[in-house]
All heavy atoms as a GROMACS GRO file, in nm:
protein
  631
    1MET      N    1   7.017   3.131  12.850
    1MET     CA    2   6.887   3.150  12.804
    1MET      C    3   6.834   3.024  12.756
    1MET      O    4   6.895   2.944  12.696
    1MET     CB    5   6.883   3.266  12.713
    1MET     CG    6   6.740   3.287  12.663
    1MET     SD    7   6.729   3.435  12.555
    1MET     CE    8   6.755   3.563  12.663
    2GLU      N    9   6.702   3.006  12.784
    2GLU     CA   10   6.626   2.883  12.744
    2GLU      C   11   6.489   2.928  12.705
    2GLU      O   12   6.429   3.010  12.771
    2GLU     CB   13   6.618   2.781  12.861
    2GLU     CG   14   6.550   2.657  12.824
    2GLU     CD   15   6.544   2.569  12.942
    2GLU    OE1   16   6.591   2.606  13.050
    2GLU    OE2   17   6.487   2.465  12.921
    3PHE      N   18   6.450   2.886  12.593
    3PHE     CA   19   6.314   2.904  12.535
    3PHE      C   20   6.219   2.790  12.565
    3PHE      O   21   6.262   2.673  12.532
    3PHE     CB   22   6.312   2.940  12.386
    3PHE     CG   23   6.376   3.070  12.355
    3PHE    CD1   24   6.507   3.083  12.318
    3PHE    CD2   25   6.304   3.192  12.368
    3PHE    CE1   26   6.559   3.205  12.289
    3PHE    CE2   27   6.356   3.315  12.347
    3PHE     CZ   28   6.498   3.319  12.304
    4LEU      N   29   6.108   2.812  12.622
    4LEU     CA   30   6.024   2.706  12.658
    4LEU      C   31   5.882   2.734  12.598
    4LEU      O   32   5.837   2.854  12.592
    4LEU     CB   33   6.002   2.692  12.812
    4LEU     CG   34   6.124   2.676  12.901
    4LEU    CD1   35   6.094   2.686  13.039
    4LEU    CD2   36   6.191   2.536  12.867
    5THR      N   37   5.811   2.624  12.559
    5THR     CA   38   5.673   2.634  12.526
    5THR      C   39   5.591   2.584  12.643
    5THR      O   40   5.619   2.470  12.690
    5THR     CB   41   5.636   2.557  12.401
    5THR    OG1   42   5.721   2.606  12.297
    5THR    CG2   43   5.488   2.564  12.358
    6VAL      N   44   5.501   2.660  12.693
    6VAL     CA   45   5.428   2.622  12.822
    6VAL      C   46   5.288   2.633  12.789
    6VAL      O   47   5.234   2.733  12.747
    6VAL     CB   48   5.467   2.718  12.940
    6VAL    CG1   49   5.391   2.685  13.062
    6VAL    CG2   50   5.619   2.710  12.961
    7ASP      N   51   5.212   2.524  12.813
    7ASP     CA   52   5.065   2.519  12.814
    7ASP      C   53   5.020   2.554  12.954
    7ASP      O   54   5.026   2.470  13.039
    7ASP     CB   55   5.013   2.389  12.768
    7ASP     CG   56   4.866   2.386  12.760
    7ASP    OD1   57   4.798   2.491  12.778
    7ASP    OD2   58   4.801   2.276  12.750
    8GLU      N   59   4.986   2.680  12.972
    8GLU     CA   60   4.954   2.723  13.111
    8GLU      C   61   4.822   2.673  13.169
    8GLU      O   62   4.821   2.655  13.290
    8GLU     CB   63   4.948   2.879  13.104
    8GLU     CG   64   5.071   2.937  13.066
    8GLU     CD   65   5.122   3.047  13.148
    8GLU    OE1   66   5.149   3.025  13.261
    8GLU    OE2   67   5.135   3.159  13.088
    9GLY      N   68   4.728   2.642  13.092
    9GLY     CA   69   4.606   2.609  13.154
    9GLY      C   70   4.532   2.724  13.228
    9GLY      O   71   4.573   2.840  13.203
   10LEU      N   72   4.454   2.691  13.321
   10LEU     CA   73   4.381   2.794  13.399
   10LEU      C   74   4.475   2.864  13.489
   10LEU      O   75   4.548   2.802  13.566
   10LEU     CB   76   4.269   2.725  13.471
   10LEU     CG   77   4.157   2.805  13.536
   10LEU    CD1   78   4.085   2.892  13.439
   10LEU    CD2   79   4.066   2.710  13.617
   11CYS      N   80   4.471   2.988  13.489
   11CYS     CA   81   4.562   3.080  13.571
   11CYS      C   82   4.487   3.209  13.621
   11CYS      O   83   4.387   3.245  13.566
   11CYS     CB   84   4.681   3.125  13.484
   11CYS     SG   85   4.795   2.997  13.437
   12VAL      N   86   4.540   3.257  13.728
   12VAL     CA   87   4.496   3.390  13.769
   12VAL      C   88   4.620   3.484  13.744
   12VAL      O   89   4.736   3.441  13.767
   12VAL     CB   90   4.445   3.397  13.922
   12VAL    CG1   91   4.566   3.359  14.013
   12VAL    CG2   92   4.396   3.529  13.954
   13GLN      N   93   4.599   3.602  13.700
   13GLN     CA   94   4.707   3.690  13.655
   13GLN      C   95   4.674   3.829  13.702
   13GLN      O   96   4.561   3.877  13.704
   13GLN     CB   97   4.716   3.687  13.505
   13GLN     CG   98   4.788   3.797  13.436
   13GLN     CD   99   4.803   3.772  13.292
   13GLN    OE1  100   4.852   3.669  13.244
   13GLN    NE2  101   4.742   3.864  13.215
   14CYS      N  102   4.777   3.904  13.746
   14CYS     CA  103   4.765   4.034  13.781
   14CYS      C  104   4.875   4.131  13.733
   14CYS      O  105   4.993   4.076  13.739
   14CYS     CB  106   4.749   4.045  13.937
   14CYS     SG  107   4.707   4.208  14.003
   15MET      N  108   4.852   4.250  13.703
   15MET     CA  109   4.960   4.350  13.673
   15MET      C  110   4.995   4.415  13.812
   15MET      O  111   4.915   4.486  13.862
   15MET     CB  112   4.911   4.445  13.573
   15MET     CG  113   5.009   4.568  13.551
   15MET     SD  114   5.145   4.526  13.449
   15MET     CE  115   5.067   4.512  13.289
   16HIS      N  116   5.119   4.385  13.850
   16HIS     CA  117   5.168   4.455  13.968
   16HIS      C  118   5.246   4.577  13.923
   16HIS      O  119   5.335   4.572  13.835
   16HIS     CB  120   5.261   4.362  14.040
   16HIS     CG  121   5.341   4.430  14.152
   16HIS    ND1  122   5.283   4.459  14.273
   16HIS    CD2  123   5.465   4.482  14.160
   16HIS    CE1  124   5.373   4.520  14.349
   16HIS    NE2  125   5.478   4.542  14.278
   17ILE      N  126   5.217   4.691  13.972
   17ILE     CA  127   5.277   4.816  13.940
   17ILE      C  128   5.344   4.863  14.074
   17ILE      O  129   5.275   4.893  14.171
   17ILE     CB  130   5.185   4.920  13.888
   17ILE    CG1  131   5.120   4.872  13.760
   17ILE    CG2  132   5.256   5.054  13.863
   17ILE    CD1  133   5.014   4.957  13.700
   18GLY      N  134   5.477   4.871  14.074
   18GLY     CA  135   5.561   4.922  14.188
   18GLY      C  136   5.674   4.827  14.209
   18GLY      O  137   5.706   4.751  14.125
   19PRO      N  138   5.749   4.854  14.320
   19PRO     CA  139   5.871   4.785  14.340
   19PRO      C  140   5.852   4.637  14.359
   19PRO      O  141   5.749   4.586  14.409
   19PRO     CB  142   5.931   4.848  14.468
   19PRO     CG  143   5.833   4.958  14.504
   19PRO     CD  144   5.718   4.947  14.427
   20TYR      N  145   5.950   4.552  14.328
   20TYR     CA  146   5.947   4.415  14.349
   20TYR      C  147   5.921   4.371  14.484
   20TYR      O  148   5.850   4.272  14.520
   20TYR     CB  149   6.080   4.352  14.295
   20TYR     CG  150   6.108   4.379  14.150
   20TYR    CD1  151   6.238   4.418  14.110
   20TYR    CD2  152   6.014   4.362  14.045
   20TYR    CE1  153   6.271   4.437  13.977
   20TYR    CE2  154   6.045   4.391  13.922
   20TYR     CZ  155   6.177   4.428  13.887
   20TYR     OH  156   6.203   4.455  13.753
   21ASP      N  157   5.969   4.451  14.582
   21ASP     CA  158   5.950   4.427  14.728
   21ASP      C  159   5.803   4.423  14.765
   21ASP      O  160   5.771   4.367  14.878
   21ASP     CB  161   6.031   4.521  14.817
   21ASP     CG  162   6.186   4.511  14.801
   21ASP    OD1  163   6.228   4.409  14.749
   21ASP    OD2  164   6.246   4.598  14.851
   22GLU      N  165   5.716   4.487  14.687
   22GLU     CA  166   5.576   4.502  14.728
   22GLU      C  167   5.498   4.395  14.659
   22GLU      O  168   5.368   4.392  14.669
   22GLU     CB  169   5.527   4.635  14.690
   22GLU     CG  170   5.595   4.747  14.772
   22GLU     CD  171   5.548   4.887  14.748
   22GLU    OE1  172   5.454   4.906  14.660
   22GLU    OE2  173   5.602   4.982  14.804
   23GLU      N  174   5.556   4.308  14.580
   23GLU     CA  175   5.483   4.202  14.513
   23GLU      C  176   5.402   4.109  14.607
   23GLU      O  177   5.293   4.063  14.573
   23GLU     CB  178   5.564   4.119  14.421
   23GLU     CG  179   5.609   4.183  14.294
   23GLU     CD  180   5.698   4.105  14.204
   23GLU    OE1  181   5.710   3.984  14.233
   23GLU    OE2  182   5.751   4.158  14.108
   24PRO      N  183   5.455   4.076  14.724
   24PRO     CA  184   5.383   3.988  14.815
   24PRO      C  185   5.233   4.039  14.844
   24PRO      O  186   5.149   3.950  14.858
   24PRO     CB  187   5.466   3.976  14.944
   24PRO     CG  188   5.610   3.994  14.893
   24PRO     CD  189   5.594   4.104  14.781
   25ALA      N  190   5.223   4.159  14.861
   25ALA     CA  191   5.082   4.218  14.884
   25ALA      C  192   4.996   4.188  14.760
   25ALA      O  193   4.877   4.155  14.774
   25ALA     CB  194   5.093   4.370  14.906
   26THR      N  195   5.048   4.199  14.643
   26THR     CA  196   4.967   4.166  14.532
   26THR      C  197   4.934   4.022  14.518
   26THR      O  198   4.822   3.987  14.487
   26THR     CB  199   5.048   4.212  14.397
   26THR    OG1  200   5.074   4.352  14.403
   26THR    CG2  201   4.970   4.190  14.274
   27VAL      N  202   5.033   3.939  14.546
   27VAL     CA  203   5.010   3.791  14.547
   27VAL      C  204   4.904   3.757  14.652
   27VAL      O  205   4.817   3.674  14.620
   27VAL     CB  206   5.140   3.718  14.573
   27VAL    CG1  207   5.110   3.570  14.602
   27VAL    CG2  208   5.238   3.745  14.458
   28ARG      N  209   4.901   3.820  14.767
   28ARG     CA  210   4.795   3.781  14.874
   28ARG      C  211   4.654   3.828  14.813
   28ARG      O  212   4.566   3.746  14.830
   28ARG     CB  213   4.817   3.876  14.996
   28ARG     CG  214   4.916   3.808  15.096
   28ARG     CD  215   4.912   3.871  15.234
   28ARG     NE  216   4.956   4.012  15.228
   28ARG     CZ  217   5.080   4.054  15.215
   28ARG    NH1  218   5.185   3.969  15.216
   28ARG    NH2  219   5.114   4.184  15.216
   29ARG      N  220   4.652   3.933  14.742
   29ARG     CA  221   4.514   3.978  14.682
   29ARG      C  222   4.470   3.875  14.573
   29ARG      O  223   4.365   3.838  14.558
   29ARG     CB  224   4.524   4.118  14.623
   29ARG     CG  225   4.513   4.220  14.740
   29ARG     CD  226   4.525   4.354  14.678
   29ARG     NE  227   4.661   4.374  14.653
   29ARG     CZ  228   4.729   4.487  14.655
   29ARG    NH1  229   4.669   4.601  14.689
   29ARG    NH2  230   4.856   4.495  14.629
   30MET      N  231   4.576   3.827  14.501
   30MET     CA  232   4.539   3.719  14.401
   30MET      C  233   4.490   3.594  14.465
   30MET      O  234   4.386   3.534  14.416
   30MET     CB  235   4.675   3.689  14.320
   30MET     CG  236   4.716   3.803  14.224
   30MET     SD  237   4.878   3.772  14.148
   30MET     CE  238   4.857   3.621  14.058
   31HIS      N  239   4.543   3.557  14.577
   31HIS     CA  240   4.508   3.434  14.643
   31HIS      C  241   4.369   3.460  14.704
   31HIS      O  242   4.288   3.371  14.709
   31HIS     CB  243   4.611   3.400  14.751
   31HIS     CG  244   4.736   3.342  14.693
   31HIS    ND1  245   4.836   3.287  14.773
   31HIS    CD2  246   4.786   3.341  14.565
   31HIS    CE1  247   4.932   3.248  14.684
   31HIS    NE2  248   4.902   3.285  14.567
   32GLU      N  249   4.338   3.582  14.761
   32GLU     CA  250   4.211   3.607  14.808
   32GLU      C  251   4.098   3.593  14.704
   32GLU      O  252   3.995   3.544  14.723
   32GLU     CB  253   4.207   3.748  14.871
   32GLU     CG  254   4.282   3.759  15.004
   32GLU     CD  255   4.312   3.902  15.048
   32GLU    OE1  256   4.258   3.998  14.983
   32GLU    OE2  257   4.370   3.924  15.152
   33PHE      N  258   4.128   3.654  14.581
   33PHE     CA  259   4.043   3.651  14.466
   33PHE      C  260   4.015   3.507  14.427
   33PHE      O  261   3.900   3.468  14.408
   33PHE     CB  262   4.109   3.728  14.356
   33PHE     CG  263   4.020   3.712  14.227
   33PHE    CD1  264   3.910   3.788  14.210
   33PHE    CD2  265   4.066   3.624  14.131
   33PHE    CE1  266   3.833   3.772  14.085
   33PHE    CE2  267   3.987   3.607  14.009
   33PHE     CZ  268   3.873   3.687  13.993
   34MET      N  269   4.125   3.422  14.423
   34MET     CA  270   4.110   3.284  14.389
   34MET      C  271   4.005   3.213  14.485
   34MET      O  272   3.917   3.142  14.436
   34MET     CB  273   4.244   3.214  14.394
   34MET     CG  274   4.334   3.245  14.286
   34MET     SD  275   4.499   3.161  14.281
   34MET     CE  276   4.547   3.139  14.448
   35ALA      N  277   4.028   3.230  14.608
   35ALA     CA  278   3.942   3.168  14.713
   35ALA      C  279   3.796   3.217  14.698
   35ALA      O  280   3.702   3.136  14.707
   35ALA     CB  281   3.996   3.193  14.850
   36GLU      N  282   3.779   3.344  14.676
   36GLU     CA  283   3.641   3.404  14.663
   36GLU      C  284   3.573   3.340  14.542
   36GLU      O  285   3.451   3.326  14.545
   36GLU     CB  286   3.652   3.544  14.649
   36GLU     CG  287   3.694   3.628  14.777
   36GLU     CD  288   3.722   3.772  14.750
   36GLU    OE1  289   3.709   3.818  14.631
   36GLU    OE2  290   3.769   3.841  14.841
   37GLN      N  291   3.647   3.312  14.432
   37GLN     CA  292   3.591   3.253  14.312
   37GLN      C  293   3.586   3.104  14.310
   37GLN      O  294   3.538   3.041  14.212
   37GLN     CB  295   3.664   3.309  14.197
   37GLN     CG  296   3.672   3.459  14.184
   37GLN     CD  297   3.538   3.516  14.167
   37GLN    OE1  298   3.453   3.477  14.087
   37GLN    NE2  299   3.509   3.624  14.248
   38GLY      N  300   3.631   3.032  14.410
   38GLY     CA  301   3.616   2.892  14.434
   38GLY      C  302   3.738   2.815  14.363
   38GLY      O  303   3.727   2.700  14.330
   39TYR      N  304   3.849   2.881  14.352
   39TYR     CA  305   3.970   2.827  14.292
   39TYR      C  306   4.087   2.802  14.409
   39TYR      O  307   4.075   2.862  14.511
   39TYR     CB  308   4.034   2.908  14.184
   39TYR     CG  309   3.955   2.924  14.064
   39TYR    CD1  310   3.872   3.045  14.054
   39TYR    CD2  311   3.942   2.830  13.974
   39TYR    CE1  312   3.791   3.060  13.933
   39TYR    CE2  313   3.859   2.846  13.854
   39TYR     CZ  314   3.784   2.964  13.847
   39TYR     OH  315   3.715   2.977  13.735
   40ALA      N  316   4.173   2.708  14.375
   40ALA     CA  317   4.284   2.682  14.459
   40ALA      C  318   4.410   2.699  14.384
   40ALA      O  319   4.410   2.671  14.256
   40ALA     CB  320   4.273   2.546  14.522
   41LEU      N  321   4.520   2.731  14.449
   41LEU     CA  322   4.650   2.740  14.392
   41LEU      C  323   4.686   2.605  14.337
   41LEU      O  324   4.672   2.510  14.403
   41LEU     CB  325   4.752   2.800  14.492
   41LEU     CG  326   4.884   2.842  14.441
   41LEU    CD1  327   4.873   2.952  14.344
   41LEU    CD2  328   4.969   2.886  14.556
   42ASP      N  329   4.755   2.593  14.225
   42ASP     CA  330   4.791   2.471  14.165
   42ASP      C  331   4.929   2.468  14.115
   42ASP      O  332   4.963   2.424  13.997
   42ASP     CB  333   4.693   2.439  14.045
   42ASP     CG  334   4.701   2.293  14.001
   42ASP    OD1  335   4.733   2.200  14.081
   42ASP    OD2  336   4.671   2.265  13.882
   43ILE      N  337   5.026   2.508  14.192
   43ILE     CA  338   5.163   2.509  14.167
   43ILE      C  339   5.226   2.375  14.193
   43ILE      O  340   5.209   2.310  14.293
   43ILE     CB  341   5.239   2.619  14.246
   43ILE    CG1  342   5.196   2.755  14.202
   43ILE    CG2  343   5.392   2.598  14.227
   43ILE    CD1  344   5.262   2.868  14.291
   44SER      N  345   5.297   2.319  14.089
   44SER     CA  346   5.360   2.186  14.102
   44SER      C  347   5.488   2.185  14.000
   44SER      O  348   5.517   2.294  13.951
   44SER     CB  349   5.263   2.077  14.049
   44SER     OG  350   5.243   2.089  13.907
   45ASP      N  351   5.549   2.069  13.991
   45ASP     CA  352   5.661   2.067  13.901
   45ASP      C  353   5.621   2.095  13.751
   45ASP      O  354   5.698   2.135  13.680
   45ASP     CB  355   5.727   1.923  13.906
   45ASP     CG  356   5.795   1.900  14.043
   45ASP    OD1  357   5.818   1.990  14.113
   45ASP    OD2  358   5.822   1.778  14.069
   46GLN      N  359   5.498   2.072  13.725
   46GLN     CA  360   5.448   2.090  13.590
   46GLN      C  361   5.386   2.226  13.565
   46GLN      O  362   5.382   2.276  13.454
   46GLN     CB  363   5.340   1.980  13.551
   46GLN     CG  364   5.390   1.841  13.567
   46GLN     CD  365   5.515   1.814  13.488
   46GLN    OE1  366   5.517   1.848  13.374
   46GLN    NE2  367   5.612   1.748  13.549
   47ARG      N  368   5.324   2.282  13.678
   47ARG     CA  369   5.260   2.410  13.663
   47ARG      C  370   5.329   2.514  13.756
   47ARG      O  371   5.329   2.499  13.876
   47ARG     CB  372   5.117   2.392  13.704
   47ARG     CG  373   5.044   2.287  13.627
   47ARG     CD  374   4.900   2.303  13.617
   47ARG     NE  375   4.855   2.424  13.553
   47ARG     CZ  376   4.743   2.496  13.586
   47ARG    NH1  377   4.677   2.447  13.681
   47ARG    NH2  378   4.714   2.599  13.521
   48LEU      N  379   5.393   2.617  13.699
   48LEU     CA  380   5.486   2.705  13.776
   48LEU      C  381   5.420   2.842  13.792
   48LEU      O  382   5.355   2.888  13.694
   48LEU     CB  383   5.620   2.708  13.712
   48LEU     CG  384   5.682   2.569  13.694
   48LEU    CD1  385   5.800   2.592  13.611
   48LEU    CD2  386   5.714   2.499  13.827
   49HIS      N  387   5.457   2.912  13.894
   49HIS     CA  388   5.434   3.055  13.908
   49HIS      C  389   5.544   3.122  13.812
   49HIS      O  390   5.654   3.068  13.800
   49HIS     CB  391   5.455   3.101  14.050
   49HIS     CG  392   5.509   3.238  14.067
   49HIS    ND1  393   5.419   3.345  14.079
   49HIS    CD2  394   5.630   3.292  14.075
   49HIS    CE1  395   5.490   3.459  14.094
   49HIS    NE2  396   5.624   3.425  14.088
   50HIS      N  397   5.503   3.225  13.754
   50HIS     CA  398   5.610   3.302  13.684
   50HIS      C  399   5.566   3.452  13.674
   50HIS      O  400   5.455   3.486  13.705
   50HIS     CB  401   5.640   3.241  13.549
   50HIS     CG  402   5.530   3.251  13.442
   50HIS    ND1  403   5.437   3.160  13.429
   50HIS    CD2  404   5.516   3.347  13.347
   50HIS    CE1  405   5.356   3.195  13.327
   50HIS    NE2  406   5.403   3.308  13.275
   51GLU      N  407   5.669   3.522  13.637
   51GLU     CA  408   5.660   3.673  13.635
   51GLU      C  409   5.703   3.720  13.496
   51GLU      O  410   5.802   3.659  13.442
   51GLU     CB  411   5.746   3.734  13.739
   51GLU     CG  412   5.696   3.686  13.885
   51GLU     CD  413   5.783   3.758  13.992
   51GLU    OE1  414   5.869   3.826  13.967
   51GLU    OE2  415   5.751   3.717  14.108
   52ILE      N  416   5.638   3.819  13.444
   52ILE     CA  417   5.673   3.870  13.314
   52ILE      C  418   5.718   4.018  13.346
   52ILE      O  419   5.627   4.103  13.383
   52ILE     CB  420   5.568   3.869  13.213
   52ILE    CG1  421   5.523   3.721  13.202
   52ILE    CG2  422   5.608   3.938  13.084
   52ILE    CD1  423   5.401   3.702  13.119
   53TYR      N  424   5.848   4.053  13.326
   53TYR     CA  425   5.890   4.192  13.364
   53TYR      C  426   5.873   4.276  13.238
   53TYR      O  427   5.934   4.262  13.137
   53TYR     CB  428   6.036   4.186  13.405
   53TYR     CG  429   6.053   4.091  13.530
   53TYR    CD1  430   6.107   3.973  13.503
   53TYR    CD2  431   6.013   4.131  13.655
   53TYR    CE1  432   6.124   3.881  13.617
   53TYR    CE2  433   6.031   4.047  13.765
   53TYR     CZ  434   6.080   3.925  13.744
   53TYR     OH  435   6.100   3.845  13.852
   54LEU      N  436   5.789   4.377  13.253
   54LEU     CA  437   5.762   4.469  13.139
   54LEU      C  438   5.844   4.597  13.141
   54LEU      O  439   5.853   4.665  13.049
   54LEU     CB  440   5.615   4.508  13.137
   54LEU     CG  441   5.518   4.388  13.128
   54LEU    CD1  442   5.369   4.431  13.134
   54LEU    CD2  443   5.546   4.310  12.997
   55SER      N  444   5.906   4.626  13.254
   55SER     CA  445   5.987   4.741  13.275
   55SER      C  446   6.138   4.708  13.296
   55SER      O  447   6.166   4.606  13.355
   55SER     CB  448   5.938   4.818  13.393
   55SER     OG  449   5.804   4.848  13.381
   56ASP      N  450   6.222   4.789  13.244
   56ASP     CA  451   6.369   4.772  13.270
   56ASP      C  452   6.401   4.846  13.403
   56ASP      O  453   6.389   4.967  13.403
   56ASP     CB  454   6.441   4.841  13.147
   56ASP     CG  455   6.596   4.820  13.160
   56ASP    OD1  456   6.639   4.785  13.271
   56ASP    OD2  457   6.656   4.844  13.063
   57PRO      N  458   6.434   4.771  13.498
   57PRO     CA  459   6.462   4.834  13.630
   57PRO      C  460   6.578   4.928  13.636
   57PRO      O  461   6.597   5.021  13.712
   57PRO     CB  462   6.490   4.722  13.719
   57PRO     CG  463   6.529   4.604  13.638
   57PRO     CD  464   6.458   4.626  13.503
   58ARG      N  465   6.668   4.924  13.528
   58ARG     CA  466   6.773   5.020  13.511
   58ARG      C  467   6.724   5.157  13.468
   58ARG      O  468   6.786   5.253  13.481
   58ARG     CB  469   6.878   4.962  13.410
   58ARG     CG  470   6.944   4.838  13.465
   58ARG     CD  471   7.026   4.775  13.353
   58ARG     NE  472   6.936   4.742  13.243
   58ARG     CZ  473   6.974   4.686  13.132
   58ARG    NH1  474   7.100   4.662  13.105
   58ARG    NH2  475   6.886   4.659  13.030
   59LYS      N  476   6.605   5.162  13.398
   59LYS     CA  477   6.554   5.279  13.339
   59LYS      C  478   6.428   5.334  13.399
   59LYS      O  479   6.371   5.439  13.362
   59LYS     CB  480   6.535   5.256  13.187
   59LYS     CG  481   6.665   5.224  13.120
   59LYS     CD  482   6.638   5.193  12.968
   59LYS     CE  483   6.766   5.161  12.903
   59LYS     NZ  484   6.732   5.120  12.752
   60THR      N  485   6.362   5.249  13.485
   60THR     CA  486   6.230   5.280  13.535
   60THR      C  487   6.233   5.296  13.692
   60THR      O  488   6.285   5.212  13.758
   60THR     CB  489   6.132   5.161  13.499
   60THR    OG1  490   6.133   5.132  13.356
   60THR    CG2  491   5.990   5.200  13.540
   61ALA      N  492   6.168   5.402  13.734
   61ALA     CA  493   6.163   5.424  13.881
   61ALA      C  494   6.086   5.307  13.940
   61ALA      O  495   5.988   5.257  13.887
   61ALA     CB  496   6.085   5.552  13.915
   62PRO      N  497   6.128   5.251  14.062
   62PRO     CA  498   6.069   5.151  14.121
   62PRO      C  499   5.909   5.162  14.135
   62PRO      O  500   5.840   5.051  14.115
   62PRO     CB  501   6.130   5.139  14.260
   62PRO     CG  502   6.263   5.198  14.252
   62PRO     CD  503   6.240   5.318  14.143
   63GLU      N  504   5.859   5.273  14.163
   63GLU     CA  505   5.719   5.285  14.181
   63GLU      C  506   5.645   5.287  14.047
   63GLU      O  507   5.515   5.266  14.043
   63GLU     CB  508   5.680   5.419  14.256
   63GLU     CG  509   5.722   5.555  14.176
   63GLU     CD  510   5.859   5.596  14.187
   63GLU    OE1  511   5.942   5.525  14.255
   63GLU    OE2  512   5.895   5.700  14.136
   64LYS      N  513   5.712   5.280  13.930
   64LYS     CA  514   5.649   5.269  13.807
   64LYS      C  515   5.684   5.140  13.733
   64LYS      O  516   5.634   5.106  13.620
   64LYS     CB  517   5.699   5.383  13.715
   64LYS     CG  518   5.652   5.523  13.761
   64LYS     CD  519   5.692   5.628  13.662
   64LYS     CE  520   5.640   5.760  13.710
   64LYS     NZ  521   5.671   5.875  13.619
   65GLN      N  522   5.758   5.043  13.798
   65GLN     CA  523   5.787   4.919  13.728
   65GLN      C  524   5.659   4.839  13.716
   65GLN      O  525   5.568   4.838  13.811
   65GLN     CB  526   5.887   4.845  13.821
   65GLN     CG  527   6.022   4.912  13.820
   65GLN     CD  528   6.116   4.844  13.919
   65GLN    OE1  529   6.077   4.774  14.004
   65GLN    NE2  530   6.242   4.865  13.895
   66LYS      N  531   5.650   4.768  13.602
   66LYS     CA  532   5.532   4.686  13.575
   66LYS      C  533   5.575   4.537  13.562
   66LYS      O  534   5.667   4.510  13.484
   66LYS     CB  535   5.457   4.725  13.446
   66LYS     CG  536   5.402   4.862  13.469
   66LYS     CD  537   5.329   4.909  13.336
   66LYS     CE  538   5.273   5.052  13.348
   66LYS     NZ  539   5.215   5.095  13.224
   67THR      N  540   5.508   4.447  13.637
   67THR     CA  541   5.535   4.304  13.632
   67THR      C  542   5.402   4.226  13.625
   67THR      O  543   5.310   4.254  13.706
   67THR     CB  544   5.611   4.262  13.762
   67THR    OG1  545   5.726   4.344  13.777
   67THR    CG2  546   5.654   4.119  13.750
   68VAL      N  547   5.388   4.134  13.534
   68VAL     CA  548   5.277   4.057  13.522
   68VAL      C  549   5.302   3.928  13.618
   68VAL      O  550   5.406   3.861  13.599
   68VAL     CB  551   5.243   4.003  13.387
   68VAL    CG1  552   5.123   3.903  13.381
   68VAL    CG2  553   5.203   4.130  13.294
   69LEU      N  554   5.219   3.903  13.710
   69LEU     CA  555   5.230   3.791  13.809
   69LEU      C  556   5.122   3.684  13.755
   69LEU      O  557   5.004   3.722  13.741
   69LEU     CB  558   5.200   3.833  13.944
   69LEU     CG  559   5.291   3.944  14.006
   69LEU    CD1  560   5.249   3.980  14.143
   69LEU    CD2  561   5.438   3.906  14.003
   70ARG      N  562   5.156   3.568  13.740
   70ARG     CA  563   5.070   3.459  13.696
   70ARG      C  564   5.085   3.334  13.782
   70ARG      O  565   5.198   3.284  13.801
   70ARG     CB  566   5.103   3.430  13.545
   70ARG     CG  567   4.988   3.342  13.482
   70ARG     CD  568   5.024   3.329  13.340
   70ARG     NE  569   4.999   3.447  13.268
   70ARG     CZ  570   5.065   3.482  13.150
   70ARG    NH1  571   5.135   3.401  13.091
   70ARG    NH2  572   5.044   3.601  13.093
   71HIS      N  573   4.972   3.291  13.834
   71HIS     CA  574   4.978   3.163  13.912
   71HIS      C  575   4.874   3.061  13.850
   71HIS      O  576   4.761   3.098  13.822
   71HIS     CB  577   4.924   3.190  14.065
   71HIS     CG  578   5.035   3.254  14.140
   71HIS    ND1  579   5.017   3.276  14.274
   71HIS    CD2  580   5.156   3.310  14.111
   71HIS    CE1  581   5.128   3.335  14.325
   71HIS    NE2  582   5.206   3.354  14.224
   72PRO      N  583   4.910   2.943  13.838
   72PRO     CA  584   4.814   2.834  13.800
   72PRO      C  585   4.721   2.804  13.906
   72PRO      O  586   4.745   2.806  14.022
   72PRO     CB  587   4.905   2.715  13.766
   72PRO     CG  588   5.027   2.737  13.853
   72PRO     CD  589   5.040   2.880  13.869
   73ILE      N  590   4.595   2.780  13.859
   73ILE     CA  591   4.486   2.752  13.961
   73ILE      C  592   4.402   2.635  13.910
   73ILE      O  593   4.411   2.599  13.791
   73ILE     CB  594   4.392   2.872  13.981
   73ILE    CG1  595   4.333   2.929  13.845
   73ILE    CG2  596   4.465   2.993  14.044
   73ILE    CD1  597   4.225   3.037  13.858
   74ARG      N  598   4.332   2.580  13.993
   74ARG     CA  599   4.227   2.464  13.968
   74ARG      C  600   4.104   2.494  14.054
   74ARG      O  601   4.104   2.563  14.147
   74ARG     CB  602   4.290   2.333  13.999
   74ARG     CG  603   4.321   2.319  14.145
   74ARG     CD  604   4.373   2.182  14.182
   74ARG     NE  605   4.439   2.174  14.304
   74ARG     CZ  606   4.374   2.187  14.428
   74ARG    NH1  607   4.245   2.200  14.429
   74ARG    NH2  608   4.441   2.184  14.537
   75TRP      N  609   3.990   2.434  13.996
   75TRP     CA  610   3.865   2.435  14.077
   75TRP      C  611   3.889   2.362  14.224
   75TRP      O  612   3.954   2.258  14.215
   75TRP     CB  613   3.758   2.364  14.005
   75TRP     CG  614   3.696   2.443  13.895
   75TRP    CD1  615   3.719   2.425  13.751
   75TRP    CD2  616   3.617   2.559  13.902
   75TRP    NE1  617   3.656   2.519  13.682
   75TRP    CE2  618   3.584   2.605  13.770
   75TRP    CE3  619   3.563   2.634  14.007
   75TRP    CZ2  620   3.512   2.708  13.742
   75TRP    CZ3  621   3.481   2.735  13.973
   75TRP    CH2  622   3.455   2.780  13.846
   76GLU      N  623   3.843   2.422  14.317
   76GLU     CA  624   3.850   2.356  14.446
   76GLU      C  625   3.750   2.257  14.471
   76GLU      O  626   3.644   2.250  14.419
   76GLU     CB  627   3.844   2.464  14.554
   76GLU     CG  628   3.910   2.430  14.678
   76GLU     CD  629   3.944   2.549  14.765
   76GLU    OE1  630   3.867   2.640  14.775
   76GLU    OE2  631   4.051   2.548  14.827
   0.00000   0.00000   0.00000
């Protein structure tokens, strides 16, 4: 385990509810939203995509799992 302090800067974030296998559809919608709002994805060695798992998959049915998806963005 490693604890990090991260200055995220400008990000787009979405709560994905459902199985992990369905996350790509949520990510596509996030990217569509970014483009509509004039932003571009800004993933690099310094700015990373990450996920925050709010549900324990051992205790939560896949269709009820909650995951926060966060992508760094910049003005296009």
